[in-house]
C-alpha positions as CSV (number, residue, x, y, z in Angstrom):
1,X,77.1,132.6,110.4
2,X,75.3,129.7,108.6
3,X,77.1,127.4,106.2
4,X,75.4,125.9,103.1
5,X,77.2,123.1,101.4
6,X,76.4,122.3,97.8
7,X,76.5,118.5,97.4
8,X,78.9,116.9,94.9
9,X,78.6,113.1,95.2
10,X,80.3,112.2,91.9
11,X,82.5,109.2,92.6
12,X,86.2,109.8,92.0
13,X,88.1,106.9,90.3
14,X,89.7,104.7,91.3
15,X,88.3,105.0,94.8
16,X,84.6,105.1,93.7
17,X,84.1,107.5,96.6
18,X,83.0,111.2,96.5
19,X,85.6,113.8,97.3
20,X,84.0,114.5,100.7
21,X,84.9,111.0,102.0
22,X,88.5,110.9,100.9
23,X,91.3,111.7,103.4
24,X,93.1,115.0,103.3
25,X,95.8,115.5,105.9
26,X,94.4,112.5,107.8
27,X,90.8,113.7,107.9
28,X,87.9,113.1,105.6
29,X,87.5,116.2,103.5
30,X,84.1,117.0,105.0
31,X,85.6,116.9,108.5
32,X,88.5,119.0,107.5
33,X,86.1,121.7,106.2
34,X,84.0,121.6,109.3
35,X,87.1,122.0,111.6
36,X,88.4,124.9,109.5
37,X,85.0,126.7,109.8
38,X,84.1,125.6,113.3
39,X,84.6,128.9,115.1
40,X,82.6,130.8,112.5
41,X,79.5,128.6,111.9
42,X,76.4,128.1,114.1
43,X,74.2,126.4,111.6
44,X,75.0,124.2,108.5
45,X,72.9,122.5,105.9
46,X,73.6,120.4,102.7
47,X,71.6,121.2,99.5
48,X,71.7,120.2,95.8
49,X,71.1,123.7,94.4
50,X,70.6,127.4,95.4
51,X,66.9,126.9,95.0
52,X,66.8,124.8,98.2
53,X,68.4,127.5,100.4
54,X,66.0,129.3,102.7
55,X,65.6,133.0,102.3
56,X,67.0,134.3,105.6
57,X,68.5,137.7,106.4
58,X,71.7,136.4,107.9
59,X,75.3,136.0,107.2
60,X,75.8,133.0,104.8
61,X,78.7,131.1,103.3
62,X,78.0,128.8,100.4
63,X,80.5,126.4,98.9
64,X,80.7,123.2,96.9
65,X,81.7,120.2,99.0
66,X,84.6,119.0,96.8
67,X,86.6,122.1,97.8
68,X,89.8,121.9,99.9
69,X,90.9,125.1,101.7
70,X,93.0,125.6,104.7
71,X,92.3,127.9,107.7
72,X,94.8,130.5,106.4
73,X,92.9,130.9,103.1
74,X,89.5,130.8,104.8
75,X,90.3,133.4,107.4
76,X,91.6,135.8,104.8
77,X,88.6,135.2,102.5
78,X,86.1,135.9,105.3
79,X,88.0,138.9,106.5
80,X,88.0,140.5,103.1
81,X,84.4,139.6,102.4
82,X,83.2,141.1,105.6
83,X,85.1,144.3,105.0
84,X,83.5,144.4,101.6
85,X,80.1,144.0,103.1
86,X,78.4,143.0,99.9
87,X,77.5,139.6,98.2
88,X,80.6,138.3,96.5
89,X,82.0,135.2,94.8
90,X,85.5,133.9,95.2
91,X,87.7,134.5,92.1
92,X,91.4,134.2,91.3
93,X,93.6,136.4,89.1
94,X,95.2,134.7,86.0
95,X,98.7,135.3,87.4
96,X,98.2,133.1,90.5
97,X,100.7,130.4,89.6
98,X,99.5,127.8,92.2
99,X,96.0,127.9,90.7
100,X,97.1,128.1,87.0
101,X,99.9,125.5,87.2
102,X,98.5,123.0,89.7
103,X,94.8,123.5,90.4
104,X,93.4,124.0,86.9
105,X,94.4,120.7,85.2
106,X,91.9,117.8,85.3
107,X,89.0,119.9,86.8
108,X,86.0,122.0,86.0
109,X,85.1,123.6,89.3
110,X,87.6,126.5,88.8
111,X,86.9,128.0,85.4
112,X,87.8,131.0,83.4
113,X,85.2,133.8,83.2
114,X,86.2,137.1,81.8
115,X,89.4,138.3,83.5
116,X,89.2,135.9,86.4
117,X,89.1,132.2,87.4
118,X,85.8,131.8,89.3
119,X,84.9,129.0,91.7
120,X,82.0,127.8,93.7
121,X,82.3,129.7,97.0
122,X,80.1,132.7,97.8
123,X,79.7,135.0,100.8
124,X,76.4,136.8,101.5
125,X,76.2,139.3,104.4
126,X,72.4,139.4,104.6
127,X,71.1,136.2,102.9
128,X,71.4,134.8,99.4
129,X,71.1,137.3,96.6
130,X,71.3,136.9,92.8
131,X,73.8,139.7,92.1
132,X,77.4,139.1,93.4
133,X,80.7,140.9,93.1
134,X,84.0,139.2,92.3
135,X,86.2,139.0,95.4
136,X,89.8,138.5,94.2
137,X,91.9,136.2,96.3
138,X,95.5,135.0,96.0
139,X,97.1,131.9,97.3
140,X,100.4,133.8,97.7
141,X,102.5,130.9,96.3
142,X,106.3,130.4,96.9
143,X,108.3,128.8,94.2
144,X,109.9,125.8,95.7
145,X,112.4,123.4,94.0
146,X,112.5,120.0,95.5
147,X,115.2,118.4,93.3
148,X,118.0,119.6,91.0
149,X,118.1,117.1,88.1
150,X,119.3,116.8,84.5
151,X,117.5,119.4,82.3
152,X,115.8,116.7,80.2
153,X,113.7,116.0,83.3
154,X,112.7,119.5,84.1
155,X,113.1,123.1,83.1
156,X,116.2,124.8,81.5
157,X,117.7,125.4,84.9
158,X,117.5,121.8,85.9
159,X,115.0,122.4,88.8
160,X,111.8,120.4,89.4
161,X,109.6,123.1,91.1
162,X,106.2,123.6,92.5
163,X,104.4,126.9,93.1
164,X,103.4,126.1,96.7
165,X,100.5,128.1,98.1
166,X,100.8,129.6,101.6
167,X,97.0,130.0,101.5
168,X,95.7,126.8,100.0
169,X,92.6,126.3,97.8
170,X,91.9,123.4,95.5
171,X,88.9,121.7,93.8
172,X,89.1,117.9,94.1
173,X,87.8,116.0,91.1
174,X,90.5,113.3,90.5
175,X,92.9,111.3,92.5
176,X,95.7,113.7,91.4
177,X,93.9,116.5,93.3
178,X,93.8,114.2,96.4
179,X,97.6,113.9,96.1
180,X,98.0,117.7,95.5
181,X,95.8,118.6,98.5
182,X,97.8,116.4,100.8
183,X,101.3,117.1,99.6
184,X,101.8,120.3,97.6
185,X,98.8,122.2,99.1
186,X,99.2,120.4,102.5
187,X,102.5,119.4,104.0
188,X,104.5,121.3,101.4
189,X,102.4,124.5,102.0
190,X,102.9,124.1,105.8
191,X,106.7,124.1,105.3
192,X,106.5,127.1,103.0
193,X,104.6,129.1,105.6
194,X,107.2,128.2,108.2
195,X,110.0,129.4,105.9
196,X,108.1,132.6,105.2
197,X,107.5,133.2,108.9
198,X,111.1,132.6,109.8
199,X,112.3,135.0,107.1
200,X,110.0,137.8,108.5
201,X,110.5,137.3,112.2
202,X,113.8,137.6,114.0
203,X,112.0,136.7,117.2
204,X,110.8,133.4,115.7
205,X,114.3,132.7,114.6
206,X,115.6,133.2,118.1
207,X,112.9,131.1,119.7
208,X,113.6,128.2,117.3
209,X,117.3,128.5,118.0
210,X,116.8,128.7,121.7
211,X,114.6,125.6,121.8
212,X,117.1,123.7,119.7
213,X,120.0,124.6,122.0
214,X,117.9,123.7,125.1
215,X,117.0,120.2,123.7
216,X,120.4,119.7,122.0
217,X,118.9,119.1,118.6
218,X,119.0,120.6,115.2
219,X,116.6,123.5,114.7
220,X,114.2,121.5,112.4
221,X,114.2,118.6,114.9
222,X,113.2,120.6,118.0
223,X,109.8,120.4,119.6
224,X,108.9,123.8,118.1
225,X,108.5,122.2,114.7
226,X,108.0,118.5,115.5
227,X,104.8,117.8,117.4
228,X,104.5,114.4,119.0
229,X,101.3,112.9,120.5
230,X,100.8,110.8,123.6
231,X,102.2,107.3,124.3
232,X,104.6,107.3,121.4
233,X,107.7,105.1,121.1
234,X,110.4,106.7,119.0
235,X,113.8,105.1,118.7
236,X,116.7,107.5,119.6
237,X,118.4,106.8,116.2
238,X,115.3,107.9,114.2
239,X,115.7,111.2,112.4
240,X,112.6,113.4,112.4
241,X,112.6,116.9,110.8
242,X,109.9,119.4,110.9
243,X,107.4,120.7,110.4
244,X,106.1,117.2,111.3
245,X,103.0,116.2,113.2
246,X,102.8,112.7,114.9
247,X,99.6,111.4,116.4
248,X,99.1,109.2,119.5
249,X,100.3,105.6,120.1
250,X,102.9,105.8,117.2
251,X,105.9,103.5,117.0
252,X,108.9,104.6,115.0
253,X,111.8,102.1,114.7
254,X,115.6,102.6,114.6
255,X,117.1,104.4,111.6
256,X,113.8,105.7,110.3
257,X,113.9,109.1,108.6
258,X,110.8,111.3,108.6
259,X,111.0,114.8,107.0
260,X,108.0,117.2,106.9
261,X,105.2,114.6,107.2
262,X,101.8,114.1,108.8
263,X,101.7,110.8,110.8
264,X,98.3,109.7,112.2
265,X,97.6,107.8,115.4
266,X,98.2,104.1,116.0
267,X,100.8,104.0,113.1
268,X,103.7,101.6,113.1
269,X,106.8,102.7,111.2
270,X,109.5,100.0,111.3
271,X,113.3,100.3,111.1
272,X,114.9,101.9,108.1
273,X,111.8,103.5,106.6
274,X,112.1,106.7,104.7
275,X,109.3,109.2,104.6
276,X,109.5,112.7,103.0
277,X,106.7,115.2,102.3
278,X,104.1,112.5,102.9
279,X,100.9,111.8,104.8
280,X,100.4,108.5,106.7
281,X,96.9,108.2,108.1
282,X,95.6,106.4,111.2
283,X,96.3,102.8,111.8
284,X,98.8,102.4,108.9
285,X,101.8,100.0,109.0
286,X,105.1,100.4,107.2
287,X,107.5,97.4,107.7
288,X,111.2,97.8,107.4
289,X,112.8,99.8,104.5
290,X,109.5,101.0,103.1
291,X,109.8,104.4,101.4
292,X,107.3,107.2,100.7
293,X,108.2,110.4,98.8
294,X,105.4,113.0,98.4
295,X,102.8,110.2,98.8
296,X,99.6,109.6,100.7
297,X,98.4,106.5,102.6
298,X,94.8,106.6,103.8
299,X,93.7,104.9,106.9
300,X,94.2,101.2,107.7
301,X,96.6,100.6,104.8
302,X,99.9,98.9,104.6
303,X,103.0,99.3,102.4
304,X,105.3,96.3,102.8
305,X,109.1,96.1,103.0
306,X,111.3,97.4,100.2
307,X,108.4,99.0,98.4
308,X,108.9,102.5,97.1
309,X,106.1,105.0,96.5
310,X,106.8,108.3,94.7
311,X,104.0,110.9,94.2
312,X,101.5,108.1,94.7
313,X,98.2,107.6,96.6
314,X,97.0,104.5,98.5
315,X,93.3,104.2,99.5
316,X,91.9,103.0,102.8
317,X,92.2,99.4,103.9
318,X,94.6,98.5,101.1
319,X,97.7,96.3,101.1
320,X,100.7,96.8,98.9
321,X,103.1,93.9,99.0
322,X,106.9,93.8,99.2
323,X,109.3,95.0,96.5
324,X,106.8,97.0,94.5
325,X,107.9,100.1,92.6
326,X,105.7,103.0,91.6
327,X,107.5,104.8,88.9
328,X,106.9,108.5,88.3
329,X,108.6,109.7,85.1
330,X,107.9,109.0,81.4
331,X,111.1,107.8,79.6
332,X,109.9,109.6,76.5
333,X,108.6,113.1,76.6
334,X,104.9,112.3,76.4
335,X,102.5,114.2,78.7
336,X,101.4,112.3,81.8
337,X,97.6,111.8,81.6
338,X,95.1,110.8,84.2
339,X,91.4,109.9,84.1
340,X,89.1,112.8,84.6
341,X,85.5,111.5,84.8
342,X,85.3,109.5,81.5
343,X,88.4,110.7,79.6
344,X,92.2,110.8,79.9
345,X,93.5,114.4,80.2
346,X,97.0,115.8,80.7
347,X,97.9,116.3,84.4
348,X,100.3,119.2,83.8
349,X,102.9,117.4,85.9
350,X,106.4,116.3,84.9
351,X,106.5,113.5,87.5
352,X,103.6,111.6,88.9
353,X,103.2,108.1,90.5
354,X,100.3,105.8,90.6
355,X,97.1,105.4,92.6
356,X,95.6,102.3,94.4
357,X,91.9,102.4,95.4
358,X,90.3,101.2,98.6
359,X,90.3,97.6,99.8
360,X,92.9,96.4,97.3
361,X,95.5,93.6,97.6
362,X,98.6,94.1,95.6
363,X,101.1,91.2,95.5
364,X,104.9,91.5,95.6
365,X,107.2,92.4,92.7
366,X,105.0,94.7,90.7
367,X,106.1,97.7,88.6
368,X,103.5,100.4,88.2
369,X,103.9,102.9,85.3
370,X,103.4,106.6,85.9
371,X,99.9,107.9,86.5
372,X,98.3,104.4,86.4
373,X,95.4,103.5,88.7
374,X,94.1,100.3,90.3
375,X,90.4,100.3,91.1
376,X,89.0,99.7,94.5
377,X,88.5,96.1,95.6
378,X,91.1,94.8,93.1
379,X,93.5,91.9,93.7
380,X,96.7,91.8,91.7
381,X,99.2,89.0,91.7
382,X,102.5,89.2,89.8
383,X,102.6,86.6,87.0
384,X,104.6,86.2,83.8
385,X,101.6,87.6,82.0
386,X,101.2,90.7,84.3
387,X,104.1,91.9,86.4
388,X,104.2,95.4,84.9
389,X,101.1,97.6,85.2
390,X,101.1,99.5,81.9
391,X,97.5,100.7,81.9
392,X,94.7,101.5,84.4
393,X,93.3,98.3,86.0
394,X,89.6,98.0,86.6
395,X,88.0,95.7,89.1
396,X,86.8,93.4,86.3
397,X,90.4,93.1,85.0
398,X,91.9,92.3,88.4
399,X,92.8,88.8,89.5
400,X,90.1,88.5,92.1
401,X,88.0,86.7,89.5
402,X,90.7,84.0,89.0
403,X,90.6,82.9,92.6
404,X,88.1,80.3,93.9
405,X,85.5,81.8,96.3
406,X,87.2,85.2,96.1
407,X,83.8,86.8,96.0
408,X,83.2,85.6,99.6
409,X,86.8,86.0,100.9
410,X,87.3,89.4,99.3
411,X,83.9,91.0,98.8
412,X,83.4,94.2,96.8
413,X,83.0,97.1,99.2
414,X,83.3,100.1,96.8
415,X,81.3,99.4,93.6
416,X,80.6,102.0,91.0
417,X,77.2,103.8,91.3
418,X,74.4,101.5,90.4
419,X,76.4,98.3,90.6
420,X,75.8,95.3,92.9
421,X,77.1,95.6,96.4
422,X,76.5,92.1,97.6
423,X,79.4,89.6,97.6
424,X,79.8,87.8,94.3
425,X,79.1,84.1,94.0
426,X,80.9,81.6,91.9
427,X,79.7,81.5,88.3
428,X,78.2,78.1,87.3
429,X,80.5,77.9,84.3
430,X,83.5,78.1,86.6
431,X,82.4,75.0,88.6
432,X,85.1,72.4,88.8
433,X,87.9,74.6,87.4
434,X,91.1,74.4,89.4
435,X,92.4,77.5,91.1
436,X,95.6,78.8,89.4
437,X,98.8,77.8,91.2
438,X,99.7,81.4,91.8
439,X,96.4,82.1,93.5
440,X,96.7,79.3,96.2
C-alpha cells in the first residue's frame, strides 16, 4: 500500500511548531504515524493537495498529517475498508462520546456533514477516485471517572469523567489536543484497553495473577504491565503501577510514585516525585518532590522541585523552576478557553492546566492560571509586578527583553512564521541602562 500525507504546517501556539513535530507518547507525531503504519506501507509521499497525487491503480491511504491515531484504530479502519472494497472516507457517528466531547472542541478537521462527522482520512483500493462512500468508525469509548469531587466541580453525581477511547483518533490543532493525545487518548486509553481485556479474558486474569505471585508484587506492579528498559536504576522503595513503560538508562529515586505513565530514555526522576497518567519524554529531569498529574513533558525539559503540574504541557528544552503551581480549575463557573488559531474558544473541559512552549525559562514561585500559555523562547522571572500569570504570555511580553545581552545568551529558536530567526542584538536606545536587580 502507498501512503499519501496531506501537509498541514500551520504552527500551533505557543510552540510555533506544526503538529507533525510535536511529541505524542514520546515520539514526534510524524514518527508515531509512520510506526503505526510501518507494516502496511511500501511507499509514502507528502503533498499539499489531491491534485498532486499520481494516478496509479494501487491501494492508497490518504490522511492529513495533523491526525493522531493509534494502531488499534488504524488496524480496524483498514480491515473494514478492505472488506468494503470501495473508495471510502472515515466518518464518525454523532453518538461517539469520545469524538463529540473531547475531539470536536477547538478544531476544524473533524466537521459535521449530514448525519456524520467527517475527517481527512481516505482509503482507495485501486487509486484515488472522486466518489467515496462514508465508512463509519467508532472509538469504542469507556466512561472513566478519575476523581470523586464536590458537585460544584463536576456533574450532579460528583464525578469528573472522561470518555476514554479504546481505539484513539484525534485531530491536533491546539496545545489542548497535544495534551489529550498524550493523556486521555494515550496513556488513559492504554489503561482502558487493559481493563477491557481483563474483563473479557479469564486467561489474562490468571496470567496477571500468576506473574504477580511469582514476583511477589501487586498485580499492577508486575512485569506483565510494567515494562522496564535496559540499564535502569530503580530504588526498591519506589512504587510503579502499570500499565507503565520505562525506557533505557532511567534513574528513579526512593519514594517515587509512578502510576500509568510513559517514561522515555535517559530520564532522571529523583526521590519523592509523584507521576500519574503522564508522559515524560527522553532526557527529562525531575528533581525531588516534583509532581505531574495528567501532564506532558517533551524532550530535554526539566520541572524543578516542589513544582506541581496538573493537566499541563511543557515543550522541548524548557525549564520550569522550583515552587511553581499550574492551577487547573476556574473558581467561578466560567468556561475555560484556549487559543485556536487567532481566537479564544471554549475547550469543553472542566479542568485544564497551562502550557509552556519550547526553549522557555520559568523562574521560581509562579502561579499560572488555568488554560494560560507561555510562548516559546520566553523567559519569566517572578517579580512583585508579575508573579501570577493571568493571561497568555507572548515572547514580546516576556522578561527576556529586560535582561542585558539576553538576545545572545538566550536566542530565539522558535519564531512565528515570517519572523526573524537570528539572535537579537541590543537596541541602541537601551545602551547604558542597568540590568534590573532581579535579572542578575
